[in-house]
C-alpha positions in Angstrom: 7.4 -1.6 9.7 6.8 -3.1 13.1 3.3 -4.2 13.7 1.6 -6.1 16.5 2.3 -9.4 14.9 6.1 -8.7 14.9 6.0 -7.7 18.6 3.9 -10.5 19.7 6.3 -13.3 18.7 8.9 -12.8 21.4 6.2 -12.8 24.1 4.7 -15.9 22.8 7.9 -17.9 22.5 9.0 -16.6 25.9 5.8 -17.9 27.5 6.3 -21.3 25.8 9.9 -21.5 27.0 8.9 -20.7 30.6 6.2 -23.3 30.6 8.7 -25.8 29.3 11.1 -25.0 32.1 8.3 -25.5 34.6 7.7 -29.1 33.5 4.7 -28.3 31.2 4.5 -29.7 27.8 5.6 -27.2 25.1 3.4 -27.4 22.0 5.5 -28.2 18.9 3.2 -27.6 16.0 -0.4 -26.5 15.6 -2.4 -27.4 12.5 -4.3 -24.1 12.5 -2.8 -20.6 12.0 -4.7 -19.5 15.1 -1.9 -21.1 17.1 0.8 -19.4 15.0 2.4 -16.1 15.8 -0.3 -13.7 14.7 -1.3 -10.3 16.0 -2.1 -10.6 19.7 -5.6 -10.9 20.9 -7.5 -8.0 22.5 -5.7 -6.3 25.3 -2.2 -7.4 24.3 0.6 -5.8 22.4 0.5 -2.3 21.0 -2.7 -0.2 21.3 -4.1 1.2 18.1 -3.1 4.8 18.9 0.5 3.5 19.0 0.4 2.0 15.5 0.0 5.0 13.2 3.0 7.3 13.7 5.5 5.1 11.9 2.8 4.1 9.4 2.3 7.8 8.5 5.9 9.1 8.5 7.8 6.4 6.5 5.4 6.2 3.6 5.6 9.9 3.0 9.4 9.8 2.7 9.3 6.7 0.6 6.6 8.0 -1.7 8.4 11.3 -2.5 11.7 9.6 -3.1 10.1 7.0 -5.5 8.0 9.6 -7.3 10.3 9.7 -10.4 10.0 5.9 -10.8 6.2 6.1 -10.5 6.1 8.9 -13.1 8.2 6.8 -15.6 5.9 3.8 -15.0 2.7 5.9 -15.7 4.2 7.5 -18.8 5.3 4.2 -20.3 1.9 2.6 -19.4 0.1 5.4 -21.2 2.3 5.4 -24.3 -0.2 4.6 -27.1 2.0 4.7 -30.2 1.6 1.6 -32.3 4.3 -1.0 -32.7 7.2 0.3 -34.8 6.8 -0.6 -38.4 8.8 0.3 -41.5 8.3 4.0 -42.2 6.3 4.7 -39.0 7.6 7.2 -36.5 9.4 5.7 -33.5 7.6 5.6 -30.1 8.1 8.6 -27.8 9.9 6.5 -25.2 12.1 3.5 -26.0 12.3 2.3 -22.5 12.6 3.4 -18.8 16.1 5.1 -19.2 15.1 6.9 -22.4 11.9 8.0 -20.7 13.7 9.4 -17.7 16.2 11.2 -20.0 13.5 12.6 -22.2 11.5 14.0 -19.3 14.6 15.5 -17.8 15.5 17.1 -21.1 12.0 18.4 -21.9 10.7 19.3 -18.4 13.8 19.7 -16.3 14.6 18.1 -12.9 11.2 19.2 -11.5 9.5 17.2 -14.3 10.7 14.0 -12.8 8.8 14.9 -9.6 5.6 15.8 -11.3 2.7 14.5 -9.1 5.1 13.8 -6.2 3.0 15.6 -3.7 -0.2 13.9 -4.8 1.6 10.6 -4.4 2.9 11.5 -1.0 -0.5 12.7 0.2 -2.1 9.5 -1.2 0.3 7.1 0.6 0.8 8.9 3.9 -2.6 8.5 5.5 -3.7 5.4 3.6 -0.8 3.3 5.0 -1.8 4.2 8.5 -5.4 3.4 7.7 -4.2 0.1 6.1 -2.5 -1.3 9.2 -5.0 0.1 11.7 -7.9 -1.4 9.8 -6.1 -4.8 9.8 -5.3 -4.7 13.5 -8.8 -3.5 14.4 -10.6 -6.2 12.4 -8.4 -8.9 13.8 -9.2 -7.8 17.4 -12.9 -7.5 16.8 -13.1 -11.0 15.2 -10.9 -12.8 17.8 -12.0 -13.9 21.3 -10.0 -12.7 24.2 -6.9 -14.8 24.9 -6.7 -16.2 21.4 -4.9 -15.4 18.2 -6.6 -14.7 14.9 -7.4 -17.7 12.7 -6.2 -17.9 9.1 -9.7 -17.0 7.9 -9.7 -13.9 10.1 -6.3 -12.8 8.7 -7.4 -13.3 5.1 -10.6 -11.3 5.6 -9.0 -8.6 7.7 -6.1 -8.2 5.2 -8.5 -8.1 2.3 -10.7 -5.4 3.9 -7.6 -3.4 5.0 -6.5 -3.3 1.3 -10.0 -2.4 0.2 -10.3 0.4 2.7 -6.9 1.9 1.9 -7.7 2.1 -1.8 -11.1 3.6 -1.2 -9.3 6.5 0.6 -6.4 6.6 -1.9 -8.3 6.6 -5.2 -9.2 10.3 -5.4 -5.5 11.3 -5.0 -4.4 8.5 -7.2 -6.5 10.0 -10.0 -5.0 13.5 -9.4 -1.5 12.0 -9.3 -1.9 10.3 -12.6 -3.4 13.5 -14.2 -0.5 15.6 -13.0 2.0 13.1 -14.2 0.5 13.0 -17.7 0.0 16.8 -17.9 3.6 17.4 -19.0 3.2 14.9 -21.8 0.0 16.5 -23.0 1.4 20.0 -22.7 -1.3 20.8 -20.2 -0.2 22.9 -17.2 -1.8 22.6 -13.8 -0.8 25.3 -11.3 -0.7 22.7 -8.6 -2.5 19.9 -6.8 -5.5 22.0 -5.9 -5.9 23.5 -9.4 -5.9 19.9 -10.8 -8.6 18.9 -8.4 -10.8 21.9 -9.0 -10.4 21.7 -12.8 -11.1 18.0 -12.9 -14.2 18.3 -10.7 -15.5 21.3 -12.6 -15.2 19.7 -16.0 -16.1 16.1 -15.2 -18.0 16.1 -11.9 -17.1 14.6 -8.5 -17.3 11.1 -9.9 -14.0 11.6 -11.6 -12.2 11.2 -8.3 -13.3 7.6 -8.1 -12.4 6.4 -11.6 -10.6 3.1 -11.4 -12.0 2.3 -7.9 -13.7 -0.9 -9.0 -10.6 -2.4 -10.6 -8.4 -1.2 -7.7 -10.8 -2.8 -5.2 -10.9 -6.1 -7.2 -7.2 -6.2 -7.1 -6.7 -5.0 -3.5 -8.8 -7.6 -1.6 -7.1 -10.8 -2.8 -3.6 -9.3 -3.0 -3.7 -7.9 0.5 -5.4 -11.0 2.0 -2.6 -13.2 0.7 0.0 -10.6 1.7 -1.0 -10.6 5.3 -1.5 -14.3 5.6 2.0 -14.9 4.0 3.6 -12.3 6.3 2.1 -14.0 9.4 3.2 -17.4 8.4 6.8 -16.2 7.6 6.9 -14.4 10.9 6.1 -17.6 12.7 8.5 -19.7 10.6 11.4 -17.4 11.1 10.6 -16.4 14.7 
């Protein structure tokens, strides 16, 4: 996905090359990431309204196509049978391939896409929020005419991941419940029925179960992800 950081590099290198041709000294290396090819400072590159369209469309297609793999992952993670011992019944699923075949046999082709719409609705808006939050924080924390420092990239990336999971967690809960419904022989009539049933039985707090651990994971992972991306973008640019 193209972001401001990716589009800023050619402009930066072009400016350096032109200054070199004019007799000026072209900087070779800078010790700080602020001189690296990071998202452009305020007023340069793509505007925020230009960022979301691709961020919204591609994740929706990706999420729906990868829904069967996510379903198999969730089923295997929630398999609670004890380790096979002499005389004990075998586990329900013996691995990913056996899990996929078992779901197809017991629930049909549609069973492999159980929870697909919840997954799509979870990822579609949150990926747009993810990148817009990162770009906005970088701009707000960076003086005009400068590029974000490494500390800014880390904090912006961490909060971008945190914000995206705050918005994604309710649908992540619904997705997991719908994916496990076939295993527990519980039938939801759809996404809305799952949401209403869960809220009615367990209260609104059910939609934020797992938020704490998701947030604890999201901040450091996404901080390092964005910092690594920007360094690699500069190195390969």
